[in-house]
N, C-alpha and C positions, 0 to 999 in steps of 0.2 A: 411552327404552323405549316401545314401542307398547303400546296397551291389551291387545292379544292376548298380548304377552309378559308383561304384568302378570298376566293370567289364568293363563298357564302357571306363572309363579313362585308364584302363590298355591296352585295345586293341588299342586305339588311340596312346598310348605311344610307342607301338612296331610297329607302322606303319599301323594300320588298319586291320591287319590279323595275325593269328598265331594258333598254335595247343593249345589244352587245357592246356598242360604243360607250354607252353610259356606264355599264358595268366595268368595262375595261379601264376607263378613266378613273373609276373609284377604287381600284385595287391598289392598296398600299404595298409597295415593294415589287410592282410588276416589272420594273426595269432590271430586277435581279433574276428574273426567270431566264433559264438557259435556252429556251426554245427560240428558233429563228423567227417563226411567225407566232408571236405571243397572243395575238388576237384569235388566231385559229385554235390555240390551246384553250383559251377561255371558252370558245364556242363548243369545243368537245366536252369540257366539263359540264357545261349547261345541258348539252344534249344527253349525256349519260346520267346526270344526277336525277335520282328519283324524286327529289324535292321540287324540281323545276318543271313548269309547263309553259309551252310557247303559245301565245295568242297574237297572231299577226307577226309584227316585228318585236314584240315585247315578251321578255321572259319573266315569269311570275314565280315567286318562291312560296310554296305551300309547306309550312312546317309548324302548324299549330298543334299544341298539346293541351289536353284537359285532364287534370287528376280526378280520379274517381275513388270515392271512399264510402265506408258505411259506419265508421266510428271515429273517435278521436285517438286512435292508436298511433303507433310509431310510424307505420308505413301505409301509404295509400294502397287500396286494393288493386287498382289497375290504372293504366294510363291510356287515354285515347289519343291517337296520333293521326293527323290529317296529311295526306300526301296526294297531290293531283286531284284534290276534291273528293277523295275517298278516305273513309275513316277505318282504322284498324285498332282493335283493343289488345293491349299487351298486359300480361300479368307477370308476377314475380318468377324469374328463372333461377335466381341465385340470391341468397341472403348473406350479407357480409357482417351484419350486426351493427350496433351503434347507430341505428336509424338509417342504414344504407342497404340497398339491394339493387340488383339488375332487373329491369323490366324488358325482357326479350322474348318471352313466351307468348306466341299468338294464341289468344283465348278461343277464337272462333274461326273456323276455316272459311272465312269470307270477309269481304269489306262492306261497309255501309255507306249509303249516300248521305245520311244525316244521322246525328245522334243528339238526344236531349237528355242530359244528366239530371237526376233528382237526388243529389247528394244529401246525406243526413248524418247526424251523430247518434241516432237512436239504435244503431246496430243493424239496420236494414236500409238499403238504398236501391235505386233502380236506374236503368238507362233505357230510354225508349230508342229503338233503332229502326231506321227506314231503309228498305231496298226498293228502288223504283217507287211505286206508289203505295206500298204496303208497310205496315208497322208491326213490330214485335217488342217484347220487353225482357230485359235481362235484370236479374236480381243479384245483389251482393248482400250476404248475411254473415254476421259475426257469430261464431260458435259461442253461446252464452257461458260455456264452461271456462273460456279464456278471458271473460270480461271482468273488469275490476268491480263494477256494480252489477252483479249477476241478476238481482231481482228486477232492476229497472230494464235491463236488456231483455230478460225473458218476457216481460209484458209486451215489448215491442215486437219480438220475434214470433210470439205465439207458440203453439204446441207442435207445429210441424217438425218432424225430425230433420236434423242436418244431413244432407246427402254427402256421405263420406267420399264418394267418388268425385265430387265436384269441388272439393276443398283445395285451397291453395297451400303453399308451404307453411304458412303461419296460422292456418285455421279459419279462413273465411270461405264461405260457400259462394261459388260463381256459377250461375245457372240461367239458362234461357227458360223463363217460366211461361211466356206466351209466344207461340210460333209467329213468324213473320207472315201474317195473312190478313191483317185487319186494315181496312181503308182509313180508319179514323183513330187517332191517338187518344182521343177523349174517352174511349171505351175503357182505358186503363185507369183513369184518374180517380174515379169513385171507388172502383173495385180494390185498388191498392193504396188509397188515401195519399196520392202522390203530392198533394198540396199541403199535407199536414204530417209529414213523416216524423218530425221531431217532437210530437206531442208527448210521448212517453218520456223522452229524454228531458224535456223541459219541465215535466211534472215530477221528476225524481227529486224529492225533498232532501234526500241525504247527499245529493251530489256536491252541493256547495261546501258542506261541512267536511267532505271527504277529500277535498283537494289539498294536497300537501304544499306547504310553503316552500318554494324553490330558493335555495341559497345561491345567489349569483356569484360566479367566479370573478376574480380580479385579474385581468390580463396585464402582463408586464408592459412597461413603457416601450421596451425593445420590440415586443411583438406588435404593438400598435403602430410603431414607427415603421417596422418592416412591412406591415400590411399596406400602409399608406404609400410608401415608396414603391413597392412592387406593383400595385395597381396603377399608380400614377404614371410610372415609367414603363408599363406594359412588360414587366419582367416577372411573369408568374407561370406556374405549371398547370397542366390540365389532367383530369382523370381520363380513362379510356373513352368516355363519351364526349370528351371535348369541353367539359365544364370545369370551372374554377371552384374548388371545394372551399366551403366556409364553415365556421363554427361560431356559436354564440355563447355568451356568458351564462345563459340559463340551461346549458347542457344540450341544446338542440343543434342540428346540423342543417346545412343548406348548400346552395351553389349559385353561382352567377354564370350564365351562358358565356361561352367564349366570345361570341359576337358582341354581347353587351359589354363585357370587360374590355374587349379591344376597342370599343367605341366610347369608353369611359362612361358607361351607363351602369348604375349600381342598383340592379333589380335582383334581390336575393330571393330565390325560390326555396321555401321550406321543404325539407325531405318528408316530414311527417304528415302534412295536410295539404301541400300544394299551394299554400298561401304565398303571395309574392309581396315582399316589402320593397317599396320604391324610395330611393334616397337621391337627393340632389347632388351630393358629392360624397367622396370617400370618408371625409371627416364625420359627416352626419351618420354614416353607416357604422363607423367604429364607435361613435358616441352611443349608439343604440345596442352595442354589445357584440357586433360581428367583427371577426378577424379571419385571416387566412388559416385554413386547417393544415 
């Protein structure tokens, strides 16, 4: 764990904000830092970190993420990240396969003061975005040719051709369909049926019958024991993003943030849809099928 990661973990541990003294006192392993003035080092990390903003004598950690999707596919379409009260939308930059990808491509060359997602499983979703006092609308659309239930998705998507230039690496269209110039977000709600996006998906009569029965894997006792010991004793590895990778017996994948794992919090983020499973302890998590990947 880097010193900066230790600072992040400390701030999350005390509730996401605190003075330099409070953050300093919450850092596990601070005595092992080699700097002569350890508190000054903490102050430099806070000042340079993009995730931190100072209000008076209090440093606040802004690191909220919202998954954005338009279907129940393997990967979310985009991730909205908030830093210093500004939202940036990131799309897929690299696909690894097996439900894993990097989201490092900035989708729009601007940040937003506020976003309101209208996620859907129908094949089309929207994100209302605000800059200063004006609103615009971004649309995410699945290419119906890549959909499992083509007819159901076609009904939801309509007859408008997919814009090939706006497609992401796995075939979703990402497009600003309403310029940021409207003073009232409600102008979009009726025009784009934002409160009822799933109607076609829910009415797809063939959907339930087409779901395949998933055969659950049986993890070995050794893997279960390794998972419990590693997480309990804080002896685990992280991916390049600093997350602890997990896998489930239904074939899905997910992760626990480093800060959560370091604080013995077992909140597993699903890779495919952004859902978060919360567990009281590692045993409950393993019982529900999750082990270290």
